[in-house]
N, C-alpha and C positions, 0 to 999 in steps of 0.2 A: 495421606490426608485427602479427603474428597475435594475436588475442585469446585469452587463456588460459581454459581451463575452470575454473569455480568449483564447489567441492564444498560445496553448501548443507547437506548433512548434517553435515559437519565444522564448518561455521559455527555451527550450532545445537547441536552436541555430541550428536547423536542417531544411532542406527543406521538403516540403510536400511529395516529391518523395523519401525521404530517406527510406532505407531498415530497417528491424527490428534490424539487427546487428548494423547499424549506429546509430539508436536511442538509443539502449542499451549502446553503447560505449559513446555517448554524455551524457547520464544520469550518468553513472559511473564517468566520468571525473568531472562533475559538483558536483555530490554528495560527492565525495572525497574532493572537495574544501570547500563545505558549511556544511558538516555534523557537528553538534554542538560539537562533541567530538574532532574534528581535525581542525576546522576553526580557522585561525589566527585572524580574525576579528569577535569576538563573536556577536557584535551588528548587528542585522538584519540577522544573519546566520540561525537561527532557522526558521524564516519565509520564507527565501529564499529556505531552504531545503524542507519545506512543499510544496512550489510552484513547485519545481523540481520533488518531489515525486508524486504530483497529475498529473503533465503532463505525467510522465512515466506510471502511473496507467492507463491512457487513451491510450496513443500512443503505449505502450508496450503490449496492449491487442487487438488482431485483431478485435474482435466484437465491443469493445468500440471505437476503432479508426475508424471503418467503420461508426458507427453512428455519431461520431463527424464530420467526413469528409462530410457525406451526409447532415447533418443539417447545419453545418457551421455557419456563422454570423446570419443566419435567424432562429436560433434555437428556438426563442421565438414565432414564428408563429405556431398556432395550426395546427395539421396535417389535410390535406384535406380529405374529405369523400372518402373512398375507397383507401386511401394511407396507408403508413406504420404507425401504431399506436405507442404509447409509447413516443411521443415527449414531449419536455418540454414546459412550459407555462410561460408567463411573469408575472410581478407584484410582484416579491419577494417571491413567494411560489412555492412549488412542489405540483402537484396534485396526489391524491391517490384514490384507490377504484373508486367510481363513482362521481368524481368531488370534493372530499374533499381536502382542501389545508392545508399544514403545512410548517413551517419554522424551521430550526434547526441551532444551534450554538454550538461550542465546540466539534464537532465530528472530527475535524482535516481536514475536507474538506471545500472548498469554497462554497459559495451559488450557484455559477455557476455549480459546479460539482454536488451538491445535486439536483439541479433542472433538470439537463440533465440526470444524471445517478442514482440518488437516487430511490429506489424502495419502493413502498407502496403496501401492500397486504390486502385482506379482502374486505368485501362488506359494503357499507354504511348503517347504521341503521337510516334512516331518519324518521321513525315512525313505530308504531306497525301496524300489519295488523288485519283486522276484521275477526272473526270466529263466525258466528251466533250472531253478535252484541257485542262480547267481544273483547277487545284489547289484543293481545298476545304480551308479552314482547319480544323485540329483543335485542340481545347482540350488543354492539358497535363494531366499526371497529378496527381490528388489524392494526397497523402501523409499517412499517419497514424502517430503514435507515442504512447507513454505519457508522462505527466508525473506525478511523485510530489508530492503536495500535503499539507502538514501540516494538522492540524485548526485550528491557529492561523491559517494562511493562509486556510483556508476561512471562518473566523469573521470575520477582519478584512479579507480581501482583501490582495493584495500584487502586486509585480512581480518578474519573474524573467528573467535573461538565459540564453538557450540558444544553442548553436552548432549549425550545420547544414552539412554538407559533402556535396557530390555526388562520386561516384567520378570524374567527368570533370574535376574541379577540385581543385588542390592547396590551395586557400584555403578556410578555413571562413567561413561567413557568420554574423554574430551578430545576434540579434534580441531585443528586450525584449518579454516576454509579460506581459500584465496578467491576473492571476488574480482574477476578480471575487468580491466578498463573497458568501458563501452558495453558492459553486459546489458542485455535487453530484458524487459519484463516478459515473463513466461519462459525464458531460457532456463535450462536446468544445469546445475553445477553437480558434477559427479564425484563422489568419493568412493573409489573402487575398493571392493572387498570388505566393506564393513557393514553390509546388510545382514540378512538372515544367514545363519550357518547352513552349509550344505549337508547332505545326508549320504551315507555310504561312500564317503570319500569325495563327494562332490564339492566344487568350489563355492565360496561364500558369495552371496549376492552383493549388490552395490547400494549405496545410499545416494539419492538424488535430492537436491534442494532446489525447489522451483522459485525463481526470483519474482518478488512482488515489489514494485516501486513504492516507497513511502510517499503518501499523498502530500502535495504541497499546496498551501492556500492560494498561491498566485500563479503557479507554473503548470502547464499542461504539456504532456509529452506525446508526440506522434512520430514513431520511428526514431530517428536521430534529431528531429527538429523539436525545438522548445518554444512554447508560446507563453508570453507573460501579459496578463491583462493589467493595464495601467489606467488609473482614473485621474482625470484632470477636471478642474472647474470649467464651466461654460465659457467664461471670459478668456481663459487661456486658449481654448480651442478656437475662439473667434480671432484673438489678437496674435496668436502664435506664442511659443515658449520653447525653452530647452529643459528637458527632463533627464534625470539620472536614474537608470534602471539597474536592478541587481541581476547580473548574469551568473553563469556557473563559475566564472573566473574573475569576479569582481564587478564593480559598477561600470556602466558605459553611458555616455551622453548621447541623447537622441534629440534632434531638432524637430519640433512640431510646427509646420508652416501655418500661417494665418488661414482661418477658414477650414481647418481640418474637421472632418465629419466623424461622428461616432462609428466605430467598427473599422476605421482605417488601420491598416497594418504597416509597420515599419520593419524592414528586414535588416538584420545584422548578419551578414554572411560568415559562415565558419565559426559561429559562436555557440553552436548546439552541442549535442553529445557526439562522441566518436562513433563512426559507422563501422560496419563489418570490414570494409576495406581500409579502415584507418582514417578516412576523410571525415571531417567534422560536418555535422548538420548545421542548420541555420537557427538563429534566435529571432523570434518575431515579437514585436510589441504591438498588442491589440489595444487600440485606444477606446477608452470608455469615458463618456462625458457626464459629469454629475451636475445636477441643477441646484440652485441655491435652496437652502432649507426654508421650510415654510413654518410660520408666517414670516414674510419679509419685513425687516425694519422699514419704517416710513421713508427714510432717505433713499434706501436701495430701491424700494418700489417706485419712487419718483423717477429714478434713473432708468429703470427698465421701461417705464411708461413713455419716457422721452424717446427711447430707442424704438419702441413700438410705433410712435407717431411718425418717425422718420421713414418707416416702411409702408406707410399707408398711401 
């Protein structure tokens, strides 16, 4: 069954002319509503969150967004000779190498995303070549796809079932993938020997799953460090307060001293992701100060006016 085009702009509720900041703002608003940890209506929230994440994965990346805009609803048409290569193909599969087709499931991305943006690498081993009458073994094709990993999975490690089907076979193969604790975005998880078949006695290629972190509405990742933007009202920044922030292993209390300025960072050492050496990164709270909504009620405006008079 042909894979349907996905309108990522409609998913995020933004116009095609929207700026990067507008797209990011729309994602964060929707992600905060549908994130499984905070959604009031759990039913369907996880699937909706994945759709929002996928849309932002494309529209929040300038290169992916350009490709998506260029191909548009005609994405299934093969590229014209002399045109830009790397387009997607119809028929329910993504092409790799020299025309080899594959279909994936359980990676966290839709079939549409896999076909338009999934990458396959390596050369096709269609048959051995002859050397003075002898057939020389050729190793099979290495295959690469993306896998969406949550920050919780990266923190704790997990296992995931994925399906993998070749165009030449009506049956899907199912494999259990171990996501190691502390896995990094861009790191590849190798499943040895289940790539393309070899030729003339050659060994099979490997399957690589390239890790993509699931986007979080409030957390940014840099190496093993995690930054959380936290908003407080202006009077709390002035008077000081104590806030409770969600870390990767539960909530933590942070004291905000009186007179804290917007952009101030508070460090929670060893509360980030595991590093390559096993040591934990740090968790940072980035303070954002929100102003009162406008228009102000008369009594609040009077109070702000009195404060202003004190500073004249």
